C-alpha positions, 0 to 999 in steps of 0.5 A: 364251405365246402361242396359237401356242405352246399349240398346239404343245405341245399339238400334241406331247402328242397326238403321244404318243397316237399319233393319226396324224390328229389329229398332222397336223392338228395340226401343219398347224395349227401352222404356219399359225399361224407356229409354225415348230417345226411347219412342222419338223416337218410338212415332214419328216414329208412328206419322210420320208413318216412318217404321210402319203405321201411327198410333197418337193415339199410337204415343201420348201414347209414346210421352207422356214417352218420354215427362215425361223422359224429351226428350223435342223432345217429349215433343214438338211432344206432343204438338200438339196432344192435341192442335188437340185432338189426343187421349186427350180431345182438350186441348190448354192451356194443349198443352202450357204448357207440362213439357219441358225445356223455349225454347221449350215453347216458340217456341210452343207458336211462333208454337200455336200464343200465 
């Protein structure tokens, strides 16, 4: 197991401890180390405003890193931001075609009414 994965696992362990400032810092560090799951967690925190101020633009940038890293949940969270034109030009076609596993694509098509 590489250092980024160890950092991510340490982050998850510490998250349970409820030290929110450290949690955000650890997810940020994991994302910086290209641990896609860390980007996913941090992006979702910014998307919903959990433990951090809600910031859809920042969430979109971070979720894009998670999606590019192969985390389907990041892709699923990112698609509506394309649909709504948050941080990116409004693009329904892009929202439906973000590189995702087939089951996620089908779920997003249903959500978007395609």
